[in-house]
N, CA, C and O atoms as a Tripos MOL2 file, in Angstrom:
@<TRIPOS>MOLECULE
protein
  252   251    63     0     0
PROTEIN
NO_CHARGES

@<TRIPOS>ATOM
      1 N          48.4150   98.3810  -81.4330 N.3       1 MET1
      2 CA         47.1940   98.1020  -81.5760 C.3       1 MET1
      3 C          46.5390   99.0310  -82.7300 C.2       1 MET1
      4 O          45.6890   98.5740  -83.4950 O.2       1 MET1
      5 N          46.9820  100.3230  -82.7960 N.am      2 GLY2
      6 CA         46.4130  101.1550  -83.8120 C.3       2 GLY2
      7 C          46.5040  100.8470  -85.3360 C.2       2 GLY2
      8 O          45.7500  101.3970  -86.1380 O.2       2 GLY2
      9 N          47.3750  100.0250  -85.6720 N.am      3 PHE3
     10 CA         47.5900   99.5190  -86.8960 C.3       3 PHE3
     11 C          46.4330   98.5380  -87.3500 C.2       3 PHE3
     12 O          45.9320   98.6230  -88.4720 O.2       3 PHE3
     13 N          46.1050   97.7580  -86.5670 N.am      4 LEU4
     14 CA         45.1020   96.6370  -86.7310 C.3       4 LEU4
     15 C          43.6880   97.4900  -86.8490 C.2       4 LEU4
     16 O          42.8940   97.3820  -87.7830 O.2       4 LEU4
     17 N          43.5530   98.2950  -85.7920 N.am      5 ASP5
     18 CA         42.1870   98.8820  -85.9720 C.3       5 ASP5
     19 C          42.0530   99.7040  -87.2430 C.2       5 ASP5
     20 O          41.0490   99.6560  -87.9530 O.2       5 ASP5
     21 N          43.2170  100.5350  -87.5180 N.am      6 LYS6
     22 CA         42.9220  101.2840  -88.7410 C.3       6 LYS6
     23 C          42.6490  100.1380  -89.9160 C.2       6 LYS6
     24 O          41.8290  100.4910  -90.7640 O.2       6 LYS6
     25 N          43.1450   99.0010  -90.0560 N.am      7 LEU7
     26 CA         43.1720   98.1040  -90.9110 C.3       7 LEU7
     27 C          41.4930   97.5680  -90.7960 C.2       7 LEU7
     28 O          40.7380   97.5440  -91.7680 O.2       7 LEU7
     29 N          41.1910   97.2450  -89.7040 N.am      8 LYS8
     30 CA         39.6690   96.8820  -89.3710 C.3       8 LYS8
     31 C          38.7110   97.8910  -89.8730 C.2       8 LYS8
     32 O          37.7060   97.4850  -90.4570 O.2       8 LYS8
     33 N          38.9070   99.1600  -89.7140 N.am      9 ASN9
     34 CA         38.1660  100.3890  -89.9550 C.3       9 ASN9
     35 C          38.0310  100.4230  -91.7610 C.2       9 ASN9
     36 O          37.0210  100.7110  -92.4030 O.2       9 ASN9
     37 N          39.2680  100.0680  -92.2500 N.am     10 LYS10
     38 CA         39.1850  100.2010  -93.7420 C.3      10 LYS10
     39 C          38.5320   99.1810  -94.4480 C.2      10 LYS10
     40 O          37.9530   99.3380  -95.5230 O.2      10 LYS10
     41 N          38.6640   97.8390  -93.6470 N.am     11 ALA11
     42 CA         37.8620   96.7300  -94.2220 C.3      11 ALA11
     43 C          36.3080   97.1120  -94.0650 C.2      11 ALA11
     44 O          35.5210   96.9010  -94.9880 O.2      11 ALA11
     45 N          35.9520   97.6240  -92.9770 N.am     12 GLN12
     46 CA         34.5820   97.9790  -92.6510 C.3      12 GLN12
     47 C          34.1680   98.8620  -93.8310 C.2      12 GLN12
     48 O          33.1690   98.5970  -94.5000 O.2      12 GLN12
     49 N          34.8310   99.7530  -94.0350 N.am     13 GLN13
     50 CA         34.3360  100.8300  -95.1420 C.3      13 GLN13
     51 C          34.2030  100.0220  -96.4680 C.2      13 GLN13
     52 O          33.1980  100.1610  -97.1650 O.2      13 GLN13
     53 N          35.1110   99.2630  -96.7840 N.am     14 ALA14
     54 CA         35.1500   98.5570  -97.9860 C.3      14 ALA14
     55 C          33.9680   97.5870  -98.1610 C.2      14 ALA14
     56 O          33.2900   97.4970  -99.1850 O.2      14 ALA14
     57 N          33.7900   96.8000  -96.9140 N.am     15 LYS15
     58 CA         32.5220   96.2420  -96.9770 C.3      15 LYS15
     59 C          31.2400   97.0100  -97.1430 C.2      15 LYS15
     60 O          30.2560   96.5690  -97.7370 O.2      15 LYS15
     61 N          31.3230   98.1630  -96.5890 N.am     16 GLY16
     62 CA         30.1450   99.0270  -96.6300 C.3      16 GLY16
     63 C          30.0440   99.5440  -98.1450 C.2      16 GLY16
     64 O          28.9040   99.7740  -98.5500 O.2      16 GLY16
     65 N          30.9770   99.7230  -98.9110 N.am     17 ARG17
     66 CA         30.8650  100.0840 -100.2430 C.3      17 ARG17
     67 C          30.2480   99.0510 -101.0190 C.2      17 ARG17
     68 O          29.2880   99.1770 -101.7780 O.2      17 ARG17
     69 N          30.9980   97.8580 -100.7100 N.am     18 GLY18
     70 CA         30.3580   96.6190 -101.3640 C.3      18 GLY18
     71 C          28.7640   96.4150 -101.2260 C.2      18 GLY18
     72 O          28.1380   96.0530 -102.2220 O.2      18 GLY18
     73 N          28.1820   96.6150 -100.1520 N.am     19 LYS19
     74 CA         26.8440   96.3130  -99.7280 C.3      19 LYS19
     75 C          26.1240   97.4750 -100.5150 C.2      19 LYS19
     76 O          25.0880   97.2410 -101.1380 O.2      19 LYS19
     77 N          26.7430   98.8470 -100.4730 N.am     20 GLU20
     78 CA         25.9430   99.7700 -100.8420 C.3      20 GLU20
     79 C          25.8200   99.5820 -102.4730 C.2      20 GLU20
     80 O          24.7180   99.7990 -102.9770 O.2      20 GLU20
     81 N          26.6430   99.2830 -103.1030 N.am     21 GLU21
     82 CA         26.5550   98.9760 -104.4340 C.3      21 GLU21
     83 C          25.8520   97.6550 -104.9760 C.2      21 GLU21
     84 O          25.3070   97.5620 -106.0760 O.2      21 GLU21
     85 N          25.9610   96.5860 -103.9640 N.am     22 ALA22
     86 CA         24.9320   95.3910 -104.2220 C.3      22 ALA22
     87 C          23.5610   96.0080 -103.9410 C.2      22 ALA22
     88 O          22.6810   95.7860 -104.7730 O.2      22 ALA22
     89 N          23.2710   96.7540 -102.8710 N.am     23 GLY23
     90 CA         21.8560   97.2720 -102.8220 C.3      23 GLY23
     91 C          21.5130   98.0320 -104.0820 C.2      23 GLY23
     92 O          20.5240   97.6630 -104.7160 O.2      23 GLY23
     93 N          22.3280   99.2000 -104.5700 N.am     24 ARG24
     94 CA         21.8330   99.7600 -105.9150 C.3      24 ARG24
     95 C          21.5640   98.7420 -106.9560 C.2      24 ARG24
     96 O          20.4740   98.7370 -107.5290 O.2      24 ARG24
     97 N          22.5280   97.8440 -107.2470 N.am     25 GLN25
     98 CA         22.2840   96.8740 -108.3540 C.3      25 GLN25
     99 C          21.0700   96.2350 -108.1500 C.2      25 GLN25
    100 O          20.2540   96.1980 -109.0710 O.2      25 GLN25
    101 N          20.8140   95.6850 -106.9860 N.am     26 SER26
    102 CA         19.7040   94.7520 -106.9030 C.3      26 SER26
    103 C          18.3690   95.5760 -106.6140 C.2      26 SER26
    104 O          17.2640   95.0390 -106.6970 O.2      26 SER26
    105 N          18.5340   96.8460 -106.2860 N.am     27 GLY27
    106 CA         17.1650   97.6130 -106.1230 C.3      27 GLY27
    107 C          16.9140   97.3090 -104.6630 C.2      27 GLY27
    108 O          15.7250   97.3850 -104.3530 O.2      27 GLY27
    109 N          17.6490   97.0210 -103.8100 N.am     28 ASP28
    110 CA         17.3030   96.8410 -102.3140 C.3      28 ASP28
    111 C          17.6680   97.9800 -101.4860 C.2      28 ASP28
    112 O          18.8570   98.0800 -101.1830 O.2      28 ASP28
    113 N          16.7700   98.9350 -101.0320 N.am     29 PRO29
    114 CA         17.0040  100.0650 -100.4000 C.3      29 PRO29
    115 C          17.7310   99.8360  -99.0140 C.2      29 PRO29
    116 O          18.6420  100.5320  -98.5660 O.2      29 PRO29
    117 N          17.1610   98.7390  -98.4270 N.am     30 ASN30
    118 CA         17.6780   98.3400  -97.0460 C.3      30 ASN30
    119 C          19.1320   98.0570  -97.1130 C.2      30 ASN30
    120 O          19.8750   98.5420  -96.2590 O.2      30 ASN30
    121 N          19.6580   97.2030  -98.1970 N.am     31 LEU31
    122 CA         20.8970   96.8480  -98.2950 C.3      31 LEU31
    123 C          21.8220   97.9780  -98.4150 C.2      31 LEU31
    124 O          22.8420   98.0910  -97.7360 O.2      31 LEU31
    125 N          21.4190   98.8310  -99.3260 N.am     32 GLU32
    126 CA         22.1520   99.9960  -99.7110 C.3      32 GLU32
    127 C          22.3460  100.9510  -98.4020 C.2      32 GLU32
    128 O          23.4370  101.4380  -98.1080 O.2      32 GLU32
    129 N          21.2160  101.1460  -97.6940 N.am     33 ALA33
    130 CA         21.4050  102.0220  -96.3050 C.3      33 ALA33
    131 C          22.2110  101.3060  -95.6590 C.2      33 ALA33
    132 O          23.1770  101.9200  -95.2060 O.2      33 ALA33
    133 N          22.1520  100.0180  -95.4140 N.am     34 GLU34
    134 CA         23.0930   99.4920  -94.3470 C.3      34 GLU34
    135 C          24.6760   99.2940  -94.8780 C.2      34 GLU34
    136 O          25.6020   99.0300  -94.1100 O.2      34 GLU34
    137 N          24.8130   99.4580  -96.2540 N.am     35 GLY35
    138 CA         26.0960   99.8060  -96.6580 C.3      35 GLY35
    139 C          26.6840  101.0870  -96.4810 C.2      35 GLY35
    140 O          27.9000  101.2250  -96.3500 O.2      35 GLY35
    141 N          25.7860  102.1340  -96.4720 N.am     36 LYS36
    142 CA         26.1100  103.4830  -96.2630 C.3      36 LYS36
    143 C          26.3260  103.6180  -94.6850 C.2      36 LYS36
    144 O          27.1790  104.4230  -94.3090 O.2      36 LYS36
    145 N          25.6770  102.9520  -93.8240 N.am     37 SER37
    146 CA         25.9140  103.0090  -92.5140 C.3      37 SER37
    147 C          27.1940  102.5870  -92.2110 C.2      37 SER37
    148 O          27.8870  103.3050  -91.4900 O.2      37 SER37
    149 N          27.7380  101.2660  -92.7550 N.am     38 ASP38
    150 CA         28.9520  100.7690  -92.3680 C.3      38 ASP38
    151 C          30.0620  101.5760  -92.8880 C.2      38 ASP38
    152 O          31.1410  101.6020  -92.2960 O.2      38 ASP38
    153 N          29.8610  102.1950  -93.8990 N.am     39 ARG39
    154 CA         30.9020  102.8680  -94.6250 C.3      39 ARG39
    155 C          31.0300  104.0940  -93.7390 C.2      39 ARG39
    156 O          32.1740  104.5270  -93.5980 O.2      39 ARG39
    157 N          29.9990  104.7500  -93.0920 N.am     40 ALA40
    158 CA         30.0420  105.7980  -92.3270 C.3      40 ALA40
    159 C          30.6700  105.5670  -91.0820 C.2      40 ALA40
    160 O          31.5480  106.3430  -90.7020 O.2      40 ALA40
    161 N          30.2640  104.4170  -90.2760 N.am     41 SER41
    162 CA         30.7950  104.0270  -89.2180 C.3      41 SER41
    163 C          32.4930  103.8600  -89.2930 C.2      41 SER41
    164 O          33.3060  104.3810  -88.5300 O.2      41 SER41
    165 N          32.7610  102.9840  -90.4340 N.am     42 GLY42
    166 CA         34.2050  102.9040  -90.4790 C.3      42 GLY42
    167 C          34.8850  104.2680  -90.7190 C.2      42 GLY42
    168 O          36.0450  104.3840  -90.3240 O.2      42 GLY42
    169 N          34.3040  105.2800  -91.3050 N.am     43 GLY43
    170 CA         35.0580  106.5980  -91.5340 C.3      43 GLY43
    171 C          35.1310  107.4270  -90.0800 C.2      43 GLY43
    172 O          36.0620  108.1870  -89.8120 O.2      43 GLY43
    173 N          34.0340  107.1690  -89.2060 N.am     44 VAL44
    174 CA         34.0120  107.8990  -87.9180 C.3      44 VAL44
    175 C          35.3760  107.1970  -87.1620 C.2      44 VAL44
    176 O          36.2610  107.8430  -86.6010 O.2      44 VAL44
    177 N          35.3260  105.8750  -87.2760 N.am     45 LYS45
    178 CA         36.4600  105.3710  -86.3450 C.3      45 LYS45
    179 C          37.8510  105.4530  -87.0410 C.2      45 LYS45
    180 O          38.8660  105.2630  -86.3720 O.2      45 LYS45
    181 N          37.9070  105.6870  -88.1600 N.am     46 GLN46
    182 CA         39.3140  106.3320  -88.7560 C.3      46 GLN46
    183 C          39.5590  107.6950  -88.4160 C.2      46 GLN46
    184 O          40.7330  108.0650  -88.3910 O.2      46 GLN46
    185 N          38.5310  108.6080  -88.1160 N.am     47 VAL47
    186 CA         38.6880  109.8810  -87.5550 C.3      47 VAL47
    187 C          39.3100  109.7000  -86.1850 C.2      47 VAL47
    188 O          40.3910  110.1960  -85.8670 O.2      47 VAL47
    189 N          38.5540  108.9580  -85.3990 N.am     48 GLY48
    190 CA         39.0730  108.5660  -83.9740 C.3      48 GLY48
    191 C          40.6300  108.1740  -84.0410 C.2      48 GLY48
    192 O          41.4910  108.6650  -83.3110 O.2      48 GLY48
    193 N          40.8290  107.2940  -84.9470 N.am     49 GLU49
    194 CA         42.2800  106.5260  -84.6630 C.3      49 GLU49
    195 C          43.1990  108.0810  -85.0900 C.2      49 GLU49
    196 O          44.0950  108.4480  -84.3300 O.2      49 GLU49
    197 N          42.8930  108.8250  -86.2420 N.am     50 LYS50
    198 CA         43.8480  109.7000  -86.3770 C.3      50 LYS50
    199 C          43.9640  110.8550  -85.3990 C.2      50 LYS50
    200 O          45.0000  111.5190  -85.3570 O.2      50 LYS50
    201 N          42.8700  111.1270  -84.5680 N.am     51 ALA51
    202 CA         42.9300  112.0210  -83.4250 C.3      51 ALA51
    203 C          43.9540  111.3220  -82.2990 C.2      51 ALA51
    204 O          44.7590  111.9700  -81.6300 O.2      51 ALA51
    205 N          43.7930  110.0980  -82.2340 N.am     52 LYS52
    206 CA         44.6020  109.2900  -81.0780 C.3      52 LYS52
    207 C          46.1970  109.5890  -81.7250 C.2      52 LYS52
    208 O          47.0410  110.0150  -80.9380 O.2      52 LYS52
    209 N          46.5290  109.3860  -82.9770 N.am     53 ASP53
    210 CA         47.7220  109.5840  -83.4480 C.3      53 ASP53
    211 C          48.2510  110.8140  -83.2370 C.2      53 ASP53
    212 O          49.4170  111.0110  -82.8920 O.2      53 ASP53
    213 N          47.3140  111.7680  -83.4610 N.am     54 ALA54
    214 CA         47.9110  113.2930  -83.3240 C.3      54 ALA54
    215 C          48.0200  113.5060  -81.8500 C.2      54 ALA54
    216 O          49.0510  114.0560  -81.4610 O.2      54 ALA54
    217 N          47.2680  113.2150  -81.1110 N.am     55 ALA55
    218 CA         47.5740  113.3450  -79.5640 C.3      55 ALA55
    219 C          48.8380  112.7310  -79.0870 C.2      55 ALA55
    220 O          49.5670  113.3320  -78.2970 O.2      55 ALA55
    221 N          49.1590  111.3720  -79.6130 N.am     56 ARG56
    222 CA         50.4800  110.7330  -79.0520 C.3      56 ARG56
    223 C          51.4990  111.5400  -79.7900 C.2      56 ARG56
    224 O          52.5630  111.7190  -79.1980 O.2      56 ARG56
    225 N          51.3490  112.0800  -81.0330 N.am     57 GLU57
    226 CA         52.6290  112.7930  -81.4830 C.3      57 GLU57
    227 C          52.6610  114.1380  -80.8390 C.2      57 GLU57
    228 O          53.7530  114.6710  -80.6450 O.2      57 GLU57
    229 N          51.5990  114.7040  -80.5060 N.am     58 ALA58
    230 CA         51.7020  116.0830  -79.4830 C.3      58 ALA58
    231 C          52.2740  115.7710  -78.1290 C.2      58 ALA58
    232 O          52.9580  116.6030  -77.5330 O.2      58 ALA58
    233 N          52.0520  114.7930  -77.7200 N.am     59 LYS59
    234 CA         52.7080  114.0960  -76.3150 C.3      59 LYS59
    235 C          54.2680  114.0330  -76.6150 C.2      59 LYS59
    236 O          55.1040  114.6390  -75.9450 O.2      59 LYS59
    237 N          54.5100  113.3510  -77.5370 N.am     60 ARG60
    238 CA         56.0480  113.0620  -77.9490 C.3      60 ARG60
    239 C          56.7060  114.3860  -78.1580 C.2      60 ARG60
    240 O          57.7670  114.6280  -77.5830 O.2      60 ARG60
    241 N          56.0970  115.3200  -79.0070 N.am     61 THR61
    242 CA         56.7940  116.7260  -79.1260 C.3      61 THR61
    243 C          56.9820  117.4970  -77.6720 C.2      61 THR61
    244 O          57.9760  118.1590  -77.3750 O.2      61 THR61
    245 N          55.9740  117.3060  -76.9330 N.am     62 VAL62
    246 CA         56.2840  118.2500  -75.6740 C.3      62 VAL62
    247 C          57.2710  117.6510  -74.7500 C.2      62 VAL62
    248 O          57.8280  118.4340  -73.9810 O.2      62 VAL62
    249 N          57.5870  116.3800  -74.6910 N.am     63 GLU63
    250 CA         58.2960  115.7240  -73.7920 C.3      63 GLU63
    251 C          59.8720  115.8460  -74.3370 C.2      63 GLU63
    252 O          60.7880  115.3250  -73.7010 O.2      63 GLU63
@<TRIPOS>BOND
     1     1     2 1
     2     2     3 1
     3     3     4 2
     4     3     5 am
     5     5     6 1
     6     6     7 1
     7     7     8 2
     8     7     9 am
     9     9    10 1
    10    10    11 1
    11    11    12 2
    12    11    13 am
    13    13    14 1
    14    14    15 1
    15    15    16 2
    16    15    17 am
    17    17    18 1
    18    18    19 1
    19    19    20 2
    20    19    21 am
    21    21    22 1
    22    22    23 1
    23    23    24 2
    24    23    25 am
    25    25    26 1
    26    26    27 1
    27    27    28 2
    28    27    29 am
    29    29    30 1
    30    30    31 1
    31    31    32 2
    32    31    33 am
    33    33    34 1
    34    34    35 1
    35    35    36 2
    36    35    37 am
    37    37    38 1
    38    38    39 1
    39    39    40 2
    40    39    41 am
    41    41    42 1
    42    42    43 1
    43    43    44 2
    44    43    45 am
    45    45    46 1
    46    46    47 1
    47    47    48 2
    48    47    49 am
    49    49    50 1
    50    50    51 1
    51    51    52 2
    52    51    53 am
    53    53    54 1
    54    54    55 1
    55    55    56 2
    56    55    57 am
    57    57    58 1
    58    58    59 1
    59    59    60 2
    60    59    61 am
    61    61    62 1
    62    62    63 1
    63    63    64 2
    64    63    65 am
    65    65    66 1
    66    66    67 1
    67    67    68 2
    68    67    69 am
    69    69    70 1
    70    70    71 1
    71    71    72 2
    72    71    73 am
    73    73    74 1
    74    74    75 1
    75    75    76 2
    76    75    77 am
    77    77    78 1
    78    78    79 1
    79    79    80 2
    80    79    81 am
    81    81    82 1
    82    82    83 1
    83    83    84 2
    84    83    85 am
    85    85    86 1
    86    86    87 1
    87    87    88 2
    88    87    89 am
    89    89    90 1
    90    90    91 1
    91    91    92 2
    92    91    93 am
    93    93    94 1
    94    94    95 1
    95    95    96 2
    96    95    97 am
    97    97    98 1
    98    98    99 1
    99    99   100 2
   100    99   101 am
   101   101   102 1
   102   102   103 1
   103   103   104 2
   104   103   105 am
   105   105   106 1
   106   106   107 1
   107   107   108 2
   108   107   109 am
   109   109   110 1
   110   110   111 1
   111   111   112 2
   112   111   113 am
   113   113   114 1
   114   114   115 1
   115   115   116 2
   116   115   117 am
   117   117   118 1
   118   118   119 1
   119   119   120 2
   120   119   121 am
   121   121   122 1
   122   122   123 1
   123   123   124 2
   124   123   125 am
   125   125   126 1
   126   126   127 1
   127   127   128 2
   128   127   129 am
   129   129   130 1
   130   130   131 1
   131   131   132 2
   132   131   133 am
   133   133   134 1
   134   134   135 1
   135   135   136 2
   136   135   137 am
   137   137   138 1
   138   138   139 1
   139   139   140 2
   140   139   141 am
   141   141   142 1
   142   142   143 1
   143   143   144 2
   144   143   145 am
   145   145   146 1
   146   146   147 1
   147   147   148 2
   148   147   149 am
   149   149   150 1
   150   150   151 1
   151   151   152 2
   152   151   153 am
   153   153   154 1
   154   154   155 1
   155   155   156 2
   156   155   157 am
   157   157   158 1
   158   158   159 1
   159   159   160 2
   160   159   161 am
   161   161   162 1
   162   162   163 1
   163   163   164 2
   164   163   165 am
   165   165   166 1
   166   166   167 1
   167   167   168 2
   168   167   169 am
   169   169   170 1
   170   170   171 1
   171   171   172 2
   172   171   173 am
   173   173   174 1
   174   174   175 1
   175   175   176 2
   176   175   177 am
   177   177   178 1
   178   178   179 1
   179   179   180 2
   180   179   181 am
   181   181   182 1
   182   182   183 1
   183   183   184 2
   184   183   185 am
   185   185   186 1
   186   186   187 1
   187   187   188 2
   188   187   189 am
   189   189   190 1
   190   190   191 1
   191   191   192 2
   192   191   193 am
   193   193   194 1
   194   194   195 1
   195   195   196 2
   196   195   197 am
   197   197   198 1
   198   198   199 1
   199   199   200 2
   200   199   201 am
   201   201   202 1
   202   202   203 1
   203   203   204 2
   204   203   205 am
   205   205   206 1
   206   206   207 1
   207   207   208 2
   208   207   209 am
   209   209   210 1
   210   210   211 1
   211   211   212 2
   212   211   213 am
   213   213   214 1
   214   214   215 1
   215   215   216 2
   216   215   217 am
   217   217   218 1
   218   218   219 1
   219   219   220 2
   220   219   221 am
   221   221   222 1
   222   222   223 1
   223   223   224 2
   224   223   225 am
   225   225   226 1
   226   226   227 1
   227   227   228 2
   228   227   229 am
   229   229   230 1
   230   230   231 1
   231   231   232 2
   232   231   233 am
   233   233   234 1
   234   234   235 1
   235   235   236 2
   236   235   237 am
   237   237   238 1
   238   238   239 1
   239   239   240 2
   240   239   241 am
   241   241   242 1
   242   242   243 1
   243   243   244 2
   244   243   245 am
   245   245   246 1
   246   246   247 1
   247   247   248 2
   248   247   249 am
   249   249   250 1
   250   250   251 1
   251   251   252 2
@<TRIPOS>SUBSTRUCTURE
     1 MET1         2 RESIDUE 1 A MET
     2 GLY2         6 RESIDUE 1 A GLY
     3 PHE3        10 RESIDUE 1 A PHE
     4 LEU4        14 RESIDUE 1 A LEU
     5 ASP5        18 RESIDUE 1 A ASP
     6 LYS6        22 RESIDUE 1 A LYS
     7 LEU7        26 RESIDUE 1 A LEU
     8 LYS8        30 RESIDUE 1 A LYS
     9 ASN9        34 RESIDUE 1 A ASN
    10 LYS10       38 RESIDUE 1 A LYS
    11 ALA11       42 RESIDUE 1 A ALA
    12 GLN12       46 RESIDUE 1 A GLN
    13 GLN13       50 RESIDUE 1 A GLN
    14 ALA14       54 RESIDUE 1 A ALA
    15 LYS15       58 RESIDUE 1 A LYS
    16 GLY16       62 RESIDUE 1 A GLY
    17 ARG17       66 RESIDUE 1 A ARG
    18 GLY18       70 RESIDUE 1 A GLY
    19 LYS19       74 RESIDUE 1 A LYS
    20 GLU20       78 RESIDUE 1 A GLU
    21 GLU21       82 RESIDUE 1 A GLU
    22 ALA22       86 RESIDUE 1 A ALA
    23 GLY23       90 RESIDUE 1 A GLY
    24 ARG24       94 RESIDUE 1 A ARG
    25 GLN25       98 RESIDUE 1 A GLN
    26 SER26      102 RESIDUE 1 A SER
    27 GLY27      106 RESIDUE 1 A GLY
    28 ASP28      110 RESIDUE 1 A ASP
    29 PRO29      114 RESIDUE 1 A PRO
    30 ASN30      118 RESIDUE 1 A ASN
    31 LEU31      122 RESIDUE 1 A LEU
    32 GLU32      126 RESIDUE 1 A GLU
    33 ALA33      130 RESIDUE 1 A ALA
    34 GLU34      134 RESIDUE 1 A GLU
    35 GLY35      138 RESIDUE 1 A GLY
    36 LYS36      142 RESIDUE 1 A LYS
    37 SER37      146 RESIDUE 1 A SER
    38 ASP38      150 RESIDUE 1 A ASP
    39 ARG39      154 RESIDUE 1 A ARG
    40 ALA40      158 RESIDUE 1 A ALA
    41 SER41      162 RESIDUE 1 A SER
    42 GLY42      166 RESIDUE 1 A GLY
    43 GLY43      170 RESIDUE 1 A GLY
    44 VAL44      174 RESIDUE 1 A VAL
    45 LYS45      178 RESIDUE 1 A LYS
    46 GLN46      182 RESIDUE 1 A GLN
    47 VAL47      186 RESIDUE 1 A VAL
    48 GLY48      190 RESIDUE 1 A GLY
    49 GLU49      194 RESIDUE 1 A GLU
    50 LYS50      198 RESIDUE 1 A LYS
    51 ALA51      202 RESIDUE 1 A ALA
    52 LYS52      206 RESIDUE 1 A LYS
    53 ASP53      210 RESIDUE 1 A ASP
    54 ALA54      214 RESIDUE 1 A ALA
    55 ALA55      218 RESIDUE 1 A ALA
    56 ARG56      222 RESIDUE 1 A ARG
    57 GLU57      226 RESIDUE 1 A GLU
    58 ALA58      230 RESIDUE 1 A ALA
    59 LYS59      234 RESIDUE 1 A LYS
    60 ARG60      238 RESIDUE 1 A ARG
    61 THR61      242 RESIDUE 1 A THR
    62 VAL62      246 RESIDUE 1 A VAL
    63 GLU63      250 RESIDUE 1 A GLU
């Protein structure tokens, strides 16, 4: 499931970048803020996935 989660997180970040740029171009601060929020949320989730991967790798190394 890790690969799909990472893919979803990257898609969320890309969607956030799009919203943020659209908000900038149209002068809509709410849309820009929503895009920043989406991008940050996707980034936080990516960090969580990387931490899970590191924990799995450490567990394999110990065994």
